[in-house]
LOGUTI-342942 format. One record per atom (N, C-alpha, C): residue number from 0; atom name; x, y, z. Coordinates in Angstrom, 3 decimals, m for minus. Layout:
# LOGUTI-342942
- pos, site, x, y, z
- NUM, CA, X, Y, Z
...
This chain:
# LOGUTI-342942
- pos, site, x, y, z
- 0, N, 0.832, m1.201, m0.006
- 0, CA, 0.005, m0.009, 0.004
- 0, C, 0.886, 1.245, m0.015
- 1, N, 0.695, 2.162, m0.950
- 1, CA, 1.521, 3.389, m0.980
- 1, C, 1.401, 4.209, 0.293
- 2, N, 2.466, 4.885, 0.634
- 2, CA, 2.459, 5.748, 1.818
- 2, C, 1.374, 6.823, 1.702
- 3, N, 0.660, 7.064, 2.802
- 3, CA, m0.316, 8.099, 2.801
- 3, C, m1.713, 7.622, 2.439
- 4, N, m1.896, 6.291, 2.201
- 4, CA, m3.192, 5.726, 1.896
- 4, C, m3.609, 4.794, 2.995
- 5, N, m4.934, 4.620, 3.122
- 5, CA, m5.493, 3.860, 4.207
- 5, C, m6.364, 2.746, 3.615
- 6, N, m6.266, 1.536, 4.165
- 6, CA, m7.152, 0.450, 3.762
- 6, C, m8.354, 0.390, 4.660
- 7, N, m9.531, 0.318, 4.082
- 7, CA, m10.733, 0.095, 4.846
- 7, C, m11.449, m1.093, 4.201
- 8, N, m12.251, m1.804, 4.966
- 8, CA, m13.012, m2.911, 4.416
- 8, C, m14.480, m2.637, 4.598
- 9, N, m15.240, m2.700, 3.544
- 9, CA, m16.666, m2.456, 3.583
- 9, C, m17.305, m3.124, 2.352
- 10, N, m18.562, m3.503, 2.453
- 10, CA, m19.220, m4.024, 1.257
- 10, C, m19.485, m2.895, 0.308
- 11, N, m19.355, m3.158, m0.995
- 11, CA, m19.615, m2.138, m2.018
- 11, C, m20.836, m2.530, m2.808
- 12, N, m21.874, m1.669, m2.847
- 12, CA, m23.081, m1.969, m3.594
- 12, C, m23.411, m0.765, m4.462
- 13, N, m23.885, m1.047, m5.664
- 13, CA, m24.307, 0.013, m6.574
- 13, C, m25.770, m0.233, m6.917
- 14, N, m26.583, 0.804, m6.791
- 14, CA, m27.991, 0.661, m7.148
- 14, C, m28.159, 0.975, m8.634
- 15, N, m29.246, 0.462, m9.189
- 15, CA, m29.544, 0.799, m10.580
- 15, C, m29.140, m0.309, m11.531
- 16, N, m29.885, m0.473, m12.610
- 16, CA, m29.653, m1.572, m13.514
- 16, C, m28.308, m1.525, m14.184
- 17, N, m27.708, m0.330, m14.355
- 17, CA, m26.393, m0.260, m14.995
- 17, C, m25.292, m0.812, m14.120
- 18, N, m25.542, m0.883, m12.786
- 18, CA, m24.500, m1.339, m11.876
- 18, C, m24.731, m2.757, m11.375
- 19, N, m25.793, m3.438, m11.821
- 19, CA, m26.118, m4.757, m11.271
- 19, C, m25.011, m5.784, m11.518
- 20, N, m24.369, m5.693, m12.675
- 20, CA, m23.307, m6.623, m12.979
- 20, C, m22.165, m6.489, m11.974
- 21, N, m21.795, m5.211, m11.652
- 21, CA, m20.726, m5.007, m10.700
- 21, C, m21.130, m5.398, m9.298
- 22, N, m22.444, m5.099, m8.954
- 22, CA, m22.915, m5.379, m7.652
- 22, C, m22.834, m6.870, m7.339
- 23, N, m23.148, m7.704, m8.346
- 23, CA, m23.110, m9.137, m8.137
- 23, C, m21.732, m9.658, m7.805
- 24, N, m20.700, m8.983, m8.270
- 24, CA, m19.346, m9.445, m8.043
- 24, C, m18.691, m8.819, m6.825
- 25, N, m19.265, m7.689, m6.321
- 25, CA, m18.614, m6.972, m5.248
- 25, C, m19.330, m7.047, m3.923
- 26, N, m20.652, m7.231, m3.929
- 26, CA, m21.385, m7.123, m2.676
- 26, C, m21.278, m8.333, m1.775
- 27, N, m20.876, m9.469, m2.320
- 27, CA, m20.847, m10.690, m1.536
- 27, C, m19.612, m10.771, m0.653
- 28, N, m18.604, m9.974, m0.941
- 28, CA, m17.378, m9.995, m0.109
- 28, C, m16.947, m8.590, 0.205
- 29, N, m16.072, m8.448, 1.178
- 29, CA, m15.540, m7.120, 1.512
- 29, C, m14.695, m6.605, 0.377
- 30, N, m14.736, m5.339, 0.111
- 30, CA, m13.977, m4.719, m0.953
- 30, C, m12.967, m3.756, m0.353
- 31, N, m11.701, m3.797, m0.816
- 31, CA, m10.673, m2.896, m0.297
- 31, C, m10.946, m1.476, m0.791
- 32, N, m11.149, m0.561, 0.141
- 32, CA, m11.414, 0.826, m0.199
- 32, C, m10.173, 1.664, 0.056
- 33, N, m9.622, 2.273, m0.962
- 33, CA, m8.426, 3.083, m0.851
- 33, C, m8.828, 4.566, m0.754
- 34, N, m8.461, 5.192, 0.341
- 34, CA, m8.769, 6.610, 0.541
- 34, C, m7.465, 7.383, 0.463
- 35, N, m7.370, 8.277, m0.523
- 35, CA, m6.154, 9.031, m0.759
- 35, C, m6.300, 10.453, m0.238
- 36, N, m5.255, 11.040, 0.377
- 36, CA, m5.297, 12.419, 0.844
- 36, C, m5.136, 13.417, m0.291
- 37, N, m4.767, 12.960, m1.502
- 37, CA, m4.605, 13.877, m2.610
- 37, C, m5.907, 14.564, m2.945
- 38, N, m5.816, 15.809, m3.403
- 38, CA, m7.021, 16.506, m3.824
- 38, C, m7.288, 16.218, m5.288
- 39, N, m8.594, 16.035, m5.670
- 39, CA, m8.951, 15.842, m7.088
- 39, C, m10.392, 16.118, m7.407
- 40, N, m11.436, 15.489, m7.478
- 40, CA, m12.567, 15.655, m8.385
- 40, C, m13.971, 15.865, m7.820
- 41, N, m15.010, 15.831, m8.687
- 41, CA, m16.377, 15.972, m8.280
- 41, C, m17.470, 15.055, m8.784
- 42, N, m19.059, 15.250, m8.274
- 42, CA, m20.102, 14.220, m8.559
- 42, C, m21.558, 14.300, m8.040
- 43, N, m22.815, 13.464, m8.593
- 43, CA, m24.086, 12.899, m8.000
- 43, C, m25.144, 12.292, m8.957
- 44, N, m26.107, 11.279, m8.587
- 44, CA, m26.967, 10.558, m9.560
- 44, C, m27.957, 9.522, m9.018
- 45, N, m28.969, 9.159, m9.851
- 45, CA, m30.027, 8.255, m9.414
- 45, C, m29.447, 6.879, m9.076
- 46, N, m28.560, 6.347, m9.944
- 46, CA, m27.830, 5.126, m9.647
- 46, C, m26.528, 5.506, m8.955
- 47, N, m26.636, 6.179, m7.812
- 47, CA, m25.442, 6.743, m7.155
- 47, C, m24.690, 5.689, m6.363
- 48, N, m23.371, 5.803, m6.271
- 48, CA, m22.592, 4.851, m5.500
- 48, C, m23.000, 4.875, m4.035
- 49, N, m23.237, 3.718, m3.478
- 49, CA, m23.702, 3.614, m2.094
- 49, C, m22.678, 4.203, m1.153
- 50, N, m23.133, 5.146, m0.336
- 50, CA, m22.291, 5.721, 0.720
- 50, C, m21.339, 6.821, 0.251
- 51, N, m21.262, 7.097, m1.026
- 51, CA, m20.287, 8.080, m1.527
- 51, C, m20.668, 9.477, m1.081
- 52, N, m21.950, 9.901, m1.263
- 52, CA, m22.380, 11.224, m0.842
- 52, C, m22.239, 11.398, 0.642
- 53, N, m22.512, 10.339, 1.417
- 53, CA, m22.365, 10.415, 2.861
- 53, C, m20.912, 10.523, 3.263
- 54, N, m20.018, 9.848, 2.521
- 54, CA, m18.571, 9.935, 2.795
- 54, C, m18.080, 11.359, 2.570
- 55, N, m18.560, 11.998, 1.509
- 55, CA, m18.184, 13.388, 1.250
- 55, C, m18.641, 14.285, 2.387
- 56, N, m19.894, 14.130, 2.816
- 56, CA, m20.431, 14.977, 3.891
- 56, C, m19.683, 14.740, 5.214
- 57, N, m19.367, 13.499, 5.489
- 57, CA, m18.703, 13.141, 6.748
- 57, C, m17.287, 13.707, 6.811
- 58, N, m16.620, 13.770, 5.688
- 58, CA, m15.207, 14.186, 5.683
- 58, C, m14.949, 15.609, 5.250
- 59, N, m15.843, 16.171, 4.410
- 59, CA, m15.506, 17.446, 3.807
- 59, C, m16.618, 18.510, 3.905
- 60, N, m17.827, 18.152, 4.269
- 60, CA, m18.891, 19.140, 4.356
- 60, C, m19.382, 19.588, 3.001
- 61, N, m19.836, 20.855, 2.904
- 61, CA, m20.442, 21.352, 1.681
- 61, C, m19.461, 22.097, 0.799
- 62, N, m19.886, 22.406, m0.442
- 62, CA, m19.081, 23.165, m1.353
- 62, C, m17.786, 22.507, m1.712
- 63, N, m17.869, 21.264, m2.258
- 63, CA, m16.645, 20.500, m2.504
- 63, C, m16.810, 19.677, m3.778
- 64, N, m15.663, 19.308, m4.337
- 64, CA, m15.622, 18.384, m5.474
- 64, C, m14.871, 17.122, m5.020
- 65, N, m15.428, 15.961, m5.311
- 65, CA, m14.815, 14.690, m4.897
- 65, C, m15.047, 13.637, m5.957
- 66, N, m14.311, 12.535, m5.874
- 66, CA, m14.460, 11.505, m6.892
- 66, C, m14.294, 10.124, m6.303
- 67, N, m14.882, 9.146, m7.003
- 67, CA, m14.761, 7.747, m6.655
- 67, C, m14.482, 6.953, m7.924
- 68, N, m13.360, 6.230, m7.919
- 68, CA, m13.018, 5.389, m9.069
- 68, C, m13.067, 3.929, m8.677
- 69, N, m13.806, 3.163, m9.484
- 69, CA, m13.886, 1.702, m9.295
- 69, C, m13.055, 1.028, m10.376
- 70, N, m12.017, 0.315, m9.969
- 70, CA, m11.096, m0.309, m10.896
- 70, C, m11.616, m1.672, m11.341
- 71, N, m11.084, m2.217, m12.458
- 71, CA, m11.561, m3.483, m12.955
- 71, C, m11.457, m4.619, m11.940
- 72, N, m10.448, m4.561, m11.029
- 72, CA, m10.290, m5.640, m10.058
- 72, C, m11.142, m5.432, m8.811
- 73, N, m12.008, m4.400, m8.826
- 73, CA, m12.911, m4.160, m7.696
- 73, C, m12.421, m3.191, m6.667
- 74, N, m11.142, m2.782, m6.762
- 74, CA, m10.668, m1.753, m5.816
- 74, C, m11.434, m0.451, m5.978
- 75, N, m11.604, 0.285, m4.904
- 75, CA, m12.276, 1.567, m4.930
- 75, C, m11.336, 2.604, m4.350
- 76, N, m11.173, 3.690, m5.083
- 76, CA, m10.326, 4.808, m4.623
- 76, C, m11.177, 6.065, m4.588
- 77, N, m11.175, 6.763, m3.482
- 77, CA, m11.907, 8.014, m3.331
- 77, C, m10.935, 9.156, m3.070
- 78, N, m11.236, 10.287, m3.668
- 78, CA, m10.377, 11.470, m3.487
- 78, C, m11.185, 12.740, m3.339
- 79, N, m10.668, 13.620, m2.533
- 79, CA, m11.190, 14.975, m2.436
- 79, C, m10.422, 15.857, m3.419
- 80, N, m11.129, 16.562, m4.264
- 80, CA, m10.497, 17.403, m5.254
- 80, C, m10.312, 18.826, m4.755
- 81, N, m11.232, 19.276, m3.951
- 81, CA, m11.143, 20.632, m3.396
- 81, C, m12.425, 21.366, m3.626
- 82, N, m12.398, 22.675, m3.309
- 82, CA, m13.588, 23.503, m3.507
- 82, C, m13.653, 23.971, m4.944
- 83, N, m14.896, 24.048, m5.432
- 83, CA, m15.061, 24.520, m6.825
- 83, C, m14.810, 26.010, m6.923
- 84, N, m14.372, 26.470, m8.062
- 84, CA, m14.039, 27.843, m8.298
- 84, C, m15.001, 28.436, m9.336
- 85, N, m15.795, 29.392, m8.958
- 85, CA, m16.754, 30.015, m9.887
- 85, C, m16.017, 30.937, m10.838
- 86, N, m16.271, 30.767, m12.138
- 86, CA, m15.622, 31.615, m13.146
- 86, C, m16.535, 32.744, m13.558
- 87, N, m15.970, 33.723, m14.247
- 87, CA, m16.674, 34.938, m14.593
- 87, C, m17.942, 34.687, m15.441
- 88, N, m17.847, 33.741, m16.371
- 88, CA, m18.983, 33.503, m17.279
- 88, C, m20.187, 32.912, m16.564
- 89, N, m19.996, 32.406, m15.348
- 89, CA, m21.133, 31.848, m14.629
- 89, C, m22.224, 32.882, m14.415
- 90, N, m21.843, 34.142, m14.189
- 90, CA, m22.825, 35.200, m13.961
- 90, C, m23.707, 35.420, m15.192
- 91, N, m23.162, 35.190, m16.393
- 91, CA, m23.951, 35.352, m17.602
- 91, C, m25.080, 34.323, m17.660
- 92, N, m24.753, 33.068, m17.357
- 92, CA, m25.769, 32.028, m17.365
- 92, C, m26.797, 32.264, m16.271
- 93, N, m26.351, 32.648, m15.089
- 93, CA, m27.269, 32.905, m13.976
- 93, C, m28.211, 34.061, m14.322
- 94, N, m27.659, 35.087, m14.990
- 94, CA, m28.512, 36.195, m15.393
- 94, C, m29.582, 35.752, m16.400
- 95, N, m29.222, 34.871, m17.319
- 95, CA, m30.191, 34.340, m18.278
- 95, C, m31.303, 33.581, m17.573
- 96, N, m30.912, 32.728, m16.588
- 96, CA, m31.874, 31.950, m15.858
- 96, C, m32.803, 32.824, m15.023
- 97, N, m32.236, 33.872, m14.418
- 97, CA, m33.048, 34.791, m13.614
- 97, C, m34.039, 35.565, m14.497
- 98, N, m33.668, 35.864, m15.700
- 98, CA, m34.506, 36.562, m16.662
- 98, C, m35.628, 35.683, m17.168
- 99, N, m35.467, 34.372, m16.984
- 99, CA, m36.470, 33.435, m17.454
- 99, C, m36.253, 32.951, m18.869
- 100, N, m35.048, 33.149, m19.390
- 100, CA, m34.755, 32.663, m20.740
- 100, C, m34.731, 31.118, m20.735
- 101, N, m35.139, 30.557, m21.850
- 101, CA, m35.247, 29.118, m21.986
- 101, C, m33.892, 28.489, m22.319
- 102, N, m33.020, 28.455, m21.349
- 102, CA, m31.695, 27.861, m21.502
- 102, C, m31.463, 26.798, m20.413
- 103, N, m30.694, 25.759, m20.719
- 103, CA, m30.395, 24.741, m19.678
- 103, C, m29.580, 25.345, m18.538
- 104, N, m29.702, 24.769, m17.351
- 104, CA, m28.893, 25.198, m16.234
- 104, C, m27.533, 24.539, m16.232
- 105, N, m27.082, 24.055, m15.077
- 105, CA, m25.796, 23.396, m14.977
- 105, C, m26.008, 21.909, m15.348
- 106, N, m25.481, 21.480, m16.486
- 106, CA, m25.874, 20.191, m17.021
- 106, C, m24.742, 19.223, m17.302
- 107, N, m23.547, 19.699, m17.659
- 107, CA, m22.483, 18.821, m18.155
- 107, C, m21.161, 19.059, m17.424
- 108, N, m20.390, 18.011, m17.312
- 108, CA, m19.031, 18.085, m16.752
- 108, C, m18.043, 17.602, m17.782
- 109, N, m16.984, 18.398, m17.997
- 109, CA, m15.921, 18.014, m18.897
- 109, C, m14.636, 17.797, m18.085
- 110, N, m13.824, 16.832, m18.526
- 110, CA, m12.551, 16.555, m17.884
- 110, C, m11.472, 16.624, m18.960
- 111, N, m10.231, 16.935, m18.500
- 111, CA, m9.142, 17.092, m19.456
- 111, C, m7.794, 16.768, m18.895
- 112, N, m6.792, 16.863, m19.775
- 112, CA, m5.431, 16.497, m19.418
- 112, C, m4.493, 17.714, m19.246
- 113, N, m5.047, 18.920, m19.447
- 113, CA, m4.255, 20.120, m19.239
- 113, C, m3.197, 20.335, m20.330
- 114, N, m2.282, 21.222, m20.021
- 114, CA, m1.202, 21.572, m20.967
- 114, C, m0.066, 20.577, m20.784
- 115, N, 0.574, 20.143, m21.878
- 115, CA, 1.693, 19.173, m21.748
- 115, C, 2.860, 19.694, m20.904
- 116, N, 2.989, 20.969, m20.772
- 116, CA, 4.092, 21.560, m19.993
- 116, C, 3.804, 21.592, m18.514
- 117, N, 2.564, 21.328, m18.120
- 117, CA, 2.221, 21.395, m16.688
- 117, C, 2.898, 20.307, m15.876
- 118, N, 3.203, 20.629, m14.625
- 118, CA, 3.570, 19.627, m13.642
- 118, C, 2.277, 18.881, m13.295
- 119, N, 2.147, 17.632, m13.649
- 119, CA, 0.908, 16.875, m13.466
- 119, C, 0.533, 16.727, m11.993
- 120, N, 1.504, 16.819, m11.126
- 120, CA, 1.223, 16.667, m9.699
- 120, C, 0.992, 18.008, m9.022
- 121, N, 1.257, 19.096, m9.725
- 121, CA, 1.021, 20.429, m9.174
- 121, C, 0.684, 21.402, m10.319
- 122, N, m0.460, 21.219, m10.934
- 122, CA, m0.838, 22.063, m12.069
- 122, C, m1.113, 23.497, m11.644
- 123, N, m1.127, 24.457, m12.563
- 123, CA, m1.397, 25.847, m12.186
- 123, C, m2.781, 25.982, m11.565
- 124, N, m2.942, 26.949, m10.658
- 124, CA, m4.243, 27.159, m10.037
- 124, C, m5.238, 27.736, m11.026
- 125, N, m6.515, 27.628, m10.677
- 125, CA, m7.585, 28.150, m11.510
- 125, C, m7.605, 29.673, m11.519
- 126, N, m8.086, 30.252, m12.594
- 126, CA, m8.317, 31.683, m12.654
- 126, C, m9.765, 31.942, m13.098
- 127, N, m10.413, 32.959, m12.594
- 127, CA, m11.850, 33.182, m12.877
- 127, C, m12.139, 33.582, m14.324
- 128, N, m11.115, 33.924, m15.112
- 128, CA, m11.382, 34.263, m16.507
- 128, C, m11.340, 33.050, m17.427
- 129, N, m11.233, 31.857, m16.871
- 129, CA, m11.245, 30.627, m17.673
- 129, C, m12.616, 30.392, m18.266
- 130, N, m12.690, 29.991, m19.520
- 130, CA, m13.954, 29.705, m20.173
- 130, C, m13.980, 28.334, m20.855
- 131, N, m12.830, 27.685, m20.985
- 131, CA, m12.733, 26.374, m21.609
- 131, C, m11.647, 25.577, m20.907
- 132, N, m11.718, 24.259, m20.987
- 132, CA, m10.609, 23.426, m20.528
- 132, C, m9.426, 23.621, m21.454
- 133, N, m8.243, 23.424, m20.939
- 133, CA, m7.028, 23.540, m21.775
- 133, C, m7.002, 22.442, m22.818
- 134, N, m7.325, 21.205, m22.370
- 134, CA, m7.302, 20.070, m23.314
- 134, C, m8.376, 19.068, m22.886
- 135, N, m9.579, 19.266, m23.368
- 135, CA, m10.721, 18.421, m23.005
- 135, C, m10.623, 17.049, m23.670
- 136, N, m10.938, 15.992, m22.895
- 136, CA, m10.931, 14.633, m23.454
- 136, C, m12.293, 13.948, m23.391
- 137, N, m13.186, 14.405, m22.511
- 137, CA, m14.515, 13.785, m22.429
- 137, C, m15.469, 14.709, m21.713
- 138, N, m16.777, 14.517, m21.999
- 138, CA, m17.817, 15.341, m21.407
- 138, C, m19.055, 14.501, m21.252
- 139, N, m19.704, 14.576, m20.081
- 139, CA, m20.936, 13.816, m19.851
- 139, C, m22.001, 14.690, m19.198
- 140, N, m23.241, 14.281, m19.365
- 140, CA, m24.345, 14.961, m18.707
- 140, C, m24.512, 14.424, m17.302
- 141, N, m25.079, 15.227, m16.426
- 141, CA, m25.276, 14.812, m15.063
- 141, C, m26.222, 13.597, m14.993
- 142, N, m25.838, 12.571, m14.219
- 142, CA, m26.699, 11.431, m14.005
- 142, C, m27.853, 11.783, m13.062
- 143, N, m27.543, 12.647, m12.096
- 143, CA, m28.549, 13.019, m11.101
- 143, C, m28.184, 14.347, m10.489
- 144, N, m29.199, 15.112, m10.148
- 144, CA, m29.064, 16.372, m9.430
- 144, C, m30.106, 16.350, m8.321
- 145, N, m29.691, 16.512, m7.074
- 145, CA, m30.665, 16.382, m5.982
- 145, C, m30.267, 17.260, m4.795
- 146, N, m31.299, 17.572, m3.976
- 146, CA, m31.058, 18.290, m2.735
- 146, C, m30.469, 17.362, m1.717
- 147, N, m29.652, 17.894, m0.809
- 147, CA, m28.990, 17.142, 0.241
- 147, C, m29.419, 17.672, 1.623
- 148, N, m29.681, 16.802, 2.548
- 148, CA, m30.077, 17.194, 3.888
- 148, C, m28.995, 18.037, 4.534
- 149, N, m29.394, 19.015, 5.318
- 149, CA, m28.454, 19.955, 5.957
- 149, C, m28.004, 19.491, 7.354
- 150, N, m28.248, 18.246, 7.688
- 150, CA, m27.865, 17.734, 8.995
- 150, C, m26.481, 17.127, 9.023
- 151, N, m25.742, 17.252, 7.912
- 151, CA, m24.388, 16.701, 7.875
- 151, C, m24.302, 15.242, 7.484
- 152, N, m25.447, 14.618, 7.198
- 152, CA, m25.478, 13.210, 6.846
- 152, C, m25.083, 12.938, 5.411
- 153, N, m25.298, 13.950, 4.522
- 153, CA, m25.072, 13.772, 3.097
- 153, C, m26.171, 13.018, 2.419
- 154, N, m27.239, 12.722, 3.122
- 154, CA, m28.337, 11.948, 2.540
- 154, C, m29.206, 12.830, 1.628
- 155, N, m29.785, 12.279, 0.574
- 155, CA, m30.671, 13.057, m0.285
- 155, C, m31.905, 13.558, 0.488
- 156, N, m32.397, 14.676, 0.069
- 156, CA, m33.575, 15.284, 0.728
- 156, C, m34.719, 15.363, m0.253
- 157, N, m35.935, 14.981, 0.213
- 157, CA, m37.106, 15.075, m0.641
- 157, C, m37.616, 16.521, m0.771
- 158, N, m37.232, 17.366, 0.168
- 158, CA, m37.633, 18.774, 0.122
- 158, C, m36.411, 19.644, m0.196
- 159, N, m36.651, 20.855, m0.608
- 159, CA, m35.569, 21.717, m1.024
- 159, C, m34.688, 22.123, 0.171
- 160, N, m33.394, 22.245, m0.062
- 160, CA, m32.439, 22.692, 0.948
- 160, C, m31.447, 23.636, 0.243
- 161, N, m30.449, 24.074, 1.002
- 161, CA, m29.437, 24.976, 0.434
- 161, C, m28.245, 24.192, m0.132
- 162, N, m28.307, 22.878, m0.136
- 162, CA, m27.221, 22.057, m0.645
- 162, C, m27.704, 21.222, m1.834
- 163, N, m26.987, 21.280, m2.954
- 163, CA, m27.354, 20.528, m4.149
- 163, C, m26.157, 19.738, m4.638
- 164, N, m26.389, 18.457, m4.888
- 164, CA, m25.340, 17.585, m5.443
- 164, C, m25.573, 17.383, m6.933
- 165, N, m24.447, 17.395, m7.699
- 165, CA, m24.455, 17.047, m9.110
- 165, C, m23.558, 15.826, m9.265
- 166, N, m24.095, 14.755, m9.788
- 166, CA, m23.328, 13.512, m9.956
- 166, C, m23.089, 13.221, m11.418
- 167, N, m21.824, 12.954, m11.761
- 167, CA, m21.449, 12.662, m13.131
- 167, C, m20.664, 11.328, m13.166
- 168, N, m20.907, 10.528, m14.187
- 168, CA, m20.207, 9.246, m14.304
- 168, C, m19.525, 9.099, m15.656
- 169, N, m18.249, 8.778, m15.633
- 169, CA, m17.497, 8.450, m16.833
- 169, C, m17.310, 6.935, m16.856
- 170, N, m17.857, 6.289, m17.872
- 170, CA, m17.869, 4.846, m17.931
- 170, C, m16.479, 4.267, m18.223
- 171, N, m16.459, 2.933, m18.288
- 171, CA, m15.196, 2.235, m18.503
- 171, C, m14.473, 2.632, m19.806
- 172, N, m15.230, 3.133, m20.755
- 172, CA, m14.654, 3.474, m22.075
- 172, C, m14.418, 4.967, m22.237
- 173, N, m14.755, 5.773, m21.239
- 173, CA, m14.661, 7.231, m21.360
- 173, C, m13.512, 7.787, m20.516
- 174, N, m12.881, 8.884, m21.021
- 174, CA, m11.909, 9.659, m20.259
- 174, C, m10.760, 8.834, m19.701
- 175, N, m10.285, 7.850, m20.442
- 175, CA, m9.183, 7.033, m19.994
- 175, C, m7.872, 7.743, m20.260
- 176, N, m7.508, 8.635, m19.350
- 176, CA, m6.374, 9.537, m19.535
- 176, C, m5.852, 9.980, m18.161
- 177, N, m4.682, 10.649, m18.130
- 177, CA, m4.171, 11.247, m16.903
- 177, C, m4.890, 12.590, m16.652
- 178, N, m5.943, 12.564, m15.890
- 178, CA, m6.842, 13.723, m15.730
- 178, C, m6.257, 14.725, m14.725
- 179, N, m6.294, 16.022, m15.080
- 179, CA, m5.790, 17.052, m14.174
- 179, C, m6.693, 18.289, m14.121
- 180, N, m7.774, 18.290, m14.913
- 180, CA, m8.665, 19.467, m14.919
- 180, C, m10.085, 19.022, m15.199
- 181, N, m11.048, 19.842, m14.740
- 181, CA, m12.450, 19.590, m15.009
- 181, C, m13.230, 20.870, m14.944
- 182, N, m14.321, 20.933, m15.666
- 182, CA, m15.138, 22.127, m15.677
- 182, C, m16.615, 21.808, m15.795
- 183, N, m17.441, 22.581, m15.102
- 183, CA, m18.880, 22.407, m15.139
- 183, C, m19.479, 23.411, m16.125
- 184, N, m20.360, 22.926, m16.990
- 184, CA, m20.899, 23.744, m18.066
- 184, C, m22.439, 23.710, m18.068
- 185, N, m23.030, 24.764, m18.626
- 185, CA, m24.456, 24.827, m18.806
- 185, C, m24.781, 25.702, m19.986
- 186, N, m26.078, 26.041, m20.127
- 186, CA, m26.479, 26.927, m21.218
- 186, C, m26.552, 26.207, m22.579
- 187, N, m26.634, 26.980, m23.619
- 187, CA, m26.774, 26.459, m24.960
- 187, C, m25.499, 25.705, m25.414
- 188, N, m25.724, 24.545, m26.034
- 188, CA, m24.639, 23.715, m26.606
- 188, C, m23.691, 23.158, m25.537
- 189, N, m24.137, 23.042, m24.294
- 189, CA, m23.266, 22.538, m23.229
- 189, C, m22.892, 21.070, m23.463
- 190, N, m23.643, 20.356, m24.280
- 190, CA, m23.321, 18.975, m24.539
- 190, C, m22.183, 18.771, m25.525
- 191, N, m21.774, 19.846, m26.221
- 191, CA, m20.738, 19.761, m27.239
- 191, C, m19.356, 20.025, m26.665
- 192, N, m18.335, 19.342, m27.145
- 192, CA, m16.962, 19.621, m26.656
- 192, C, m16.567, 21.061, m26.863
- 193, N, m15.884, 21.607, m25.866
- 193, CA, m15.384, 22.984, m25.933
- 193, C, m16.462, 23.989, m26.266
- 194, N, m17.660, 23.787, m25.686
- 194, CA, m18.763, 24.682, m25.941
- 194, C, m19.589, 24.866, m24.672
- 195, N, m20.711, 25.593, m24.775
- 195, CA, m21.516, 25.897, m23.612
- 195, C, m20.897, 27.009, m22.803
- 196, N, m21.535, 27.330, m21.660
- 196, CA, m21.053, 28.359, m20.749
- 196, C, m20.428, 27.721, m19.537
- 197, N, m19.134, 28.001, m19.295
- 197, CA, m18.490, 27.421, m18.133
- 197, C, m18.990, 28.109, m16.858
- 198, N, m19.248, 27.301, m15.840
- 198, CA, m19.708, 27.805, m14.560
- 198, C, m18.606, 27.676, m13.502
- 199, N, m17.945, 26.564, m13.489
- 199, CA, m16.879, 26.282, m12.512
- 199, C, m15.704, 25.605, m13.212
- 200, N, m14.525, 25.802, m12.643
- 200, CA, m13.315, 25.172, m13.171
- 200, C, m12.454, 24.717, m12.024
- 201, N, m11.791, 23.572, m12.210
- 201, CA, m10.926, 23.042, m11.148
- 201, C, m9.745, 22.323, m11.779
- 202, N, m8.518, 22.643, m11.316
- 202, CA, m7.340, 21.856, m11.648
- 202, C, m6.965, 21.055, m10.409
- 203, N, m6.230, 19.934, m10.629
- 203, CA, m5.946, 19.049, m9.496
- 203, C, m4.780, 18.141, m9.842
- 204, N, m4.221, 17.533, m8.826
- 204, CA, m3.123, 16.574, m9.020
- 204, C, m3.638, 15.420, m9.887
- 205, N, m2.761, 14.893, m10.727
- 205, CA, m3.173, 13.884, m11.722
- 205, C, m3.879, 12.696, m11.113
- 206, N, m4.949, 12.274, m11.788
- 206, CA, m5.651, 11.023, m11.433
- 206, C, m5.735, 10.225, m12.711
- 207, N, m5.010, 9.147, m12.775
- 207, CA, m4.970, 8.300, m13.978
- 207, C, m6.189, 7.384, m14.030
- 208, N, m6.975, 7.487, m15.072
- 208, CA, m8.138, 6.618, m15.249
- 208, C, m7.780, 5.568, m16.302
- 209, N, m7.621, 4.324, m15.906
- 209, CA, m7.277, 3.279, m16.886
- 209, C, m8.514, 2.751, m17.582
- 210, N, m8.312, 2.082, m18.698
- 210, CA, m9.396, 1.431, m19.413
- 210, C, m10.041, 0.409, m18.473
- 211, N, m11.342, 0.379, m18.434
- 211, CA, m12.047, m0.535, m17.593
- 211, C, m12.462, m0.001, m16.228
- 212, N, m11.983, 1.201, m15.888
- 212, CA, m12.346, 1.818, m14.621
- 212, C, m13.558, 2.736, m14.805
- 213, N, m14.374, 2.834, m13.773
- 213, CA, m15.548, 3.732, m13.807
- 213, C, m15.269, 4.868, m12.790
- 214, N, m15.449, 6.103, m13.249
- 214, CA, m15.182, 7.265, m12.412
- 214, C, m16.481, 8.047, m12.175
- 215, N, m16.810, 8.245, m10.906
- 215, CA, m17.941, 9.087, m10.510
- 215, C, m17.405, 10.364, m9.893
- 216, N, m17.913, 11.499, m10.325
- 216, CA, m17.469, 12.790, m9.812
- 216, C, m18.644, 13.528, m9.197
- 217, N, m18.468, 14.017, m7.986
- 217, CA, m19.530, 14.722, m7.269
- 217, C, m19.163, 16.186, m7.081
- 218, N, m20.008, 17.057, m7.550
- 218, CA, m19.878, 18.494, m7.321
- 218, C, m20.992, 18.889, m6.353
- 219, N, m20.613, 19.345, m5.170
- 219, CA, m21.594, 19.742, m4.155
- 219, C, m21.576, 21.248, m4.004
- 220, N, m22.744, 21.853, m4.194
- 220, CA, m22.915, 23.296, m4.053
- 220, C, m23.696, 23.626, m2.765
- 221, N, m23.173, 24.543, m2.002
- 221, CA, m23.890, 25.037, m0.811
- 221, C, m24.188, 26.504, m1.039
- 222, N, m25.450, 26.872, m1.020
- 222, CA, m25.876, 28.227, m1.297
- 222, C, m26.141, 29.003, m0.013
């Protein structure tokens, strides 16, 4: 086990028909859970990883980006990426929504590999004038967006609260790269690469996603 990581044992279950295949192989035995102190990514969804939202709330509270990667051999690694950084263009989209214009809200997350000259373990910090990823490799729509209870449990709430989770999932065939950046997008054409209106941007220490791994990213907003 690499220095600075902790082994935990817990059953791993995934709800939803897309995860039943994995659940059958992982829920019957304890799964090694690797928790890394490195900062990295974000997430939320209907077929959400069991206990992931609660883990974020228990360890980091609100206003955070975190990630969970499930490797082909069943290992699970979770990382805190840090607090999201609101960029200047976010105010344009918010103004459109307040005016009542018929535009999508915060809908897509893009991930990228950054600039080749960057130190992958210490990339440059975010700046609010960012509007695109430096080198985007994949983009997905949110699997789920839901209110979160304000009691610190991280559990979904049936009524509105000041905490909202956005969960995004990159499948085994998506974003298989050394990831160091991610951005949240909305508005017109947000589903297209290098398009839409950027709302938040985050750089982070490299997280290598191999072929066959599934990555869930949680972006938690506290208003």
